C-alpha positions in Angstrom: 2.2 -2.2 7.0 0.8 -5.7 7.1 0.1 -5.4 10.8 -1.7 -2.1 10.3 -3.8 -3.7 7.5 -4.8 -6.5 9.7 -5.7 -4.1 12.5 -7.9 -1.9 10.2 -9.6 -5.0 8.7 -10.7 -6.2 12.2 -12.1 -2.7 12.9 -14.0 -2.7 9.6 -15.6 -6.1 10.3 -16.9 -4.9 13.7 -18.5 -1.7 12.3 -22.3 -2.3 12.1 -22.8 0.9 10.0 -21.5 -1.1 7.0 -24.7 -3.2 6.8 -27.1 -0.2 7.3 -25.6 2.3 4.9 -24.1 0.2 2.1 -26.5 -2.8 2.0 -30.0 -2.2 3.3 -30.6 1.2 1.8 -29.5 0.4 -1.8 -31.3 -2.9 -1.8 -34.6 -1.4 -0.7 -34.2 1.5 -3.1 -33.5 -0.9 -6.0 -36.5 -3.0 -5.2 -38.8 0.0 -5.3 -37.5 1.9 -8.3 -36.5 -0.9 -10.5 -40.2 -2.0 -10.5 -41.1 1.2 -12.2 -39.0 0.5 -15.3 -40.5 -1.2 -18.3 -39.0 -4.6 -19.4 -37.8 -3.3 -22.7 -36.2 0.0 -21.5 -32.5 0.4 -22.0 -30.2 2.8 -20.2 -26.4 3.2 -20.7 -26.5 0.5 -23.4 -27.9 -2.2 -21.2 -31.3 -3.4 -19.9 -32.8 -0.8 -17.5 -33.0 -3.2 -14.6 -29.3 -4.1 -14.9 -28.4 -0.4 -15.4 -30.3 0.6 -12.2 -28.7 -2.4 -10.4 -25.2 -1.1 -11.2 -26.1 2.5 -10.3 -27.5 1.6 -6.9 -24.7 -0.9 -6.2 -22.4 2.0 -6.8 -24.5 4.3 -4.6 -24.2 1.8 -1.7 -20.5 1.3 -2.3 -19.9 5.0 -2.3 -21.9 5.4 1.0 -19.9 2.6 2.7 -16.5 3.9 1.5 -17.0 7.5 2.4 -18.6 6.7 5.8 -15.6 4.6 6.8 -13.1 7.0 5.3 -14.5 10.1 7.1 -14.6 8.2 10.4 -10.9 9.0 10.7 -11.9 12.5 11.8 -13.0 10.9 15.1 -9.6 9.1 15.3 -7.9 12.4 14.7 -9.9 14.0 17.5 -8.9 11.4 20.1 -5.2 11.5 19.2 -4.9 8.2 17.3 -3.3 9.7 14.2 -0.7 11.4 16.4 0.2 8.0 17.9 0.3 6.4 14.5 2.6 9.1 13.2 5.3 8.2 15.8 5.5 4.6 14.4 7.9 3.8 11.5 4.9 3.7 9.0 5.3 6.7 6.5 2.4 8.9 5.6 2.0 7.5 2.0 1.7 3.8 3.0 -0.5 4.7 6.0 -3.0 6.4 3.7 -2.8 3.6 1.1 -3.4 0.9 3.7 -6.4 2.8 5.1 -7.8 3.4 1.6 -7.5 -0.2 0.7 -9.4 -1.3 3.8 -12.0 1.4 3.0 -12.6 0.0 -0.5 -13.7 -3.3 1.0 -16.7 -1.6 2.6 -18.0 -1.1 -0.9 -18.1 -4.9 -1.8 -21.2 -5.9 0.2 -23.3 -3.4 -1.6 -22.3 -4.7 -5.0 -23.0 -8.3 -3.9 -26.3 -7.6 -2.2 -27.8 -5.4 -5.0 -26.5 -7.9 -7.6 -28.2 -10.8 -5.8 -31.4 -8.7 -5.6 -31.2 -7.9 -9.4 -30.8 -11.6 -10.1 -33.8 -12.6 -8.0 -36.2 -9.8 -8.7 -35.5 -9.1 -12.4 -33.6 -12.3 -13.4 -30.5 -10.3 -14.4 -28.3 -13.1 -15.8 -24.7 -12.1 -16.7 -22.8 -15.3 -16.6 -20.0 -16.1 -14.1 -17.4 -14.1 -16.0 -19.4 -10.9 -16.2 -20.5 -11.1 -12.6 -16.8 -11.6 -11.5 -15.7 -8.6 -13.7 -18.5 -6.5 -12.3 -17.5 -7.2 -8.7 -13.8 -6.7 -9.4 -14.0 -3.5 -11.4 -16.5 -1.9 -9.0 -14.3 -2.8 -6.0 -11.2 -1.3 -7.6 -13.3 1.7 -8.8 -14.0 2.7 -5.2 -10.4 3.6 -4.5 -10.7 7.3 -5.6 -13.7 7.7 -3.2 -11.9 6.0 -0.4 -9.1 8.6 -0.8 -11.6 11.4 -0.9 -13.2 10.2 2.4 -9.7 10.0 4.0 -8.9 13.5 2.8 -12.1 14.8 4.4 -11.5 12.9 7.6 -7.8 13.8 7.9 -8.4 17.5 7.0 -11.5 18.4 9.0 -12.8 18.1 12.6 -15.7 15.7 13.2 -18.2 18.6 13.4 -17.3 19.6 9.8 -16.3 16.2 8.4 -19.8 14.7 8.7 -21.7 17.4 6.8 -19.0 17.8 4.1 -18.9 14.0 3.7 -22.7 13.9 3.3 -22.7 16.8 0.8 -19.9 15.1 -1.2 -21.7 11.8 -1.2 -25.1 13.3 -2.2 -23.7 15.6 -4.8 -21.5 13.1 -6.5 -24.2 10.4 -6.4 -26.9 12.6 -8.0 -24.8 14.5 -10.5 -22.9 11.3 -11.4 -26.0 9.4 -12.4 -26.1 6.8 -9.7 -29.6 7.5 -8.6 -31.1 9.1 -11.7 -29.8 8.0 -15.1 -28.0 10.8 -16.9 -30.1 10.2 -20.0 -32.8 12.2 -18.2 -30.4 15.1 -17.4 -30.3 18.4 -19.4 -27.4 18.6 -21.8 -25.2 20.7 -19.5 -25.6 18.3 -16.6 -24.9 15.3 -18.9 -21.5 16.8 -19.9 -20.8 17.5 -16.2 -21.7 13.9 -15.3 -19.2 12.5 -17.8 -16.4 14.5 -16.1 -17.2 13.2 -12.6 -15.7 10.1 -11.0 -19.0 8.7 -10.0 -20.3 8.4 -13.5 -17.0 6.8 -14.6 -17.2 4.5 -11.6 -20.7 3.3 -12.6 -19.5 3.1 -16.2 -17.2 0.3 -15.2 -20.2 -1.7 -14.1 -22.4 -0.8 -17.1 -19.7 -1.9 -19.5 -19.1 -5.1 -17.5 -22.7 -5.9 -17.8 -22.5 -5.4 -21.6 -19.5 -7.5 -21.8 -17.2 -4.6 -22.8 -13.8 -3.6 -21.4 -13.5 -0.3 -19.5 -13.2 2.7 -21.8 -9.8 4.5 -21.9 -11.6 7.9 -21.3 -13.4 6.5 -18.3 -10.2 5.1 -16.8 -8.4 8.4 -17.5 -11.1 10.4 -15.6 -11.1 8.0 -12.7 -7.3 7.9 -12.5 -7.0 11.7 -12.6 -9.5 12.1 -9.8 -7.8 9.3 -7.8 -4.4 11.0 -8.1 -5.9 14.3 -7.0 -7.7 12.8 -4.0 -4.5 10.8 -3.1 -2.4 13.9 -3.0 -5.0 15.7 -0.9 -5.3 12.8 1.5 -1.5 12.5 2.0 -1.3 16.3 2.5 -4.2 16.3 5.0 -2.7 13.3 6.9 0.7 15.0 7.3 -0.9 18.3 8.3 -3.2 16.6 10.9 -0.3 14.9 12.7 2.1 17.9 12.8 2.8 18.7 16.4 2.0 22.3 17.4 
């Protein structure tokens, strides 16, 4: 498993899409939209600039994680998964290793948007809160890495890309990463609280406020993560079955 992890890490570092989708886009969006918020505004219990910083950092992290995860549909098409299946590596560890590598693609967005927030709006959290923000938002990407893998293992490249985009866009918008849920109608606010994207961003908002993750938020993220993990393992096994 260690050799497979090293192999996947080298592939991740060489992927130029990581910079484009998970860093440049969220940073530019944050610079534009955070300038529209008033200095005294508060969202999700924190300053509006910090709240938008967390939301767009999560947006970029989600883009990076899903794009890397769904790239496995290309690997499936060229027969790489079939070759991997004949190795001694079981399906479960193979999916976990790939998911862990995918989560690393979300880290650059959190770092880049965080630096932008510090420079543009003087968001000052202290070393401890910055570290907690980075750590929790990295760990929080795991359910989405598993979702990306489930899409990639389960669908052909022609279908994986549009399904991946729709999942990314729908979860980002409805989960409050782009537009704060405070502006949503009541029905959509309740829906947002049940989605993993809102609970993912909530990890960051509570870190900024100096609070521990909420039990309900962790419960929602864990439930979605387990569901996506089961789906990813099933899709992996199904994709490598010889016909």
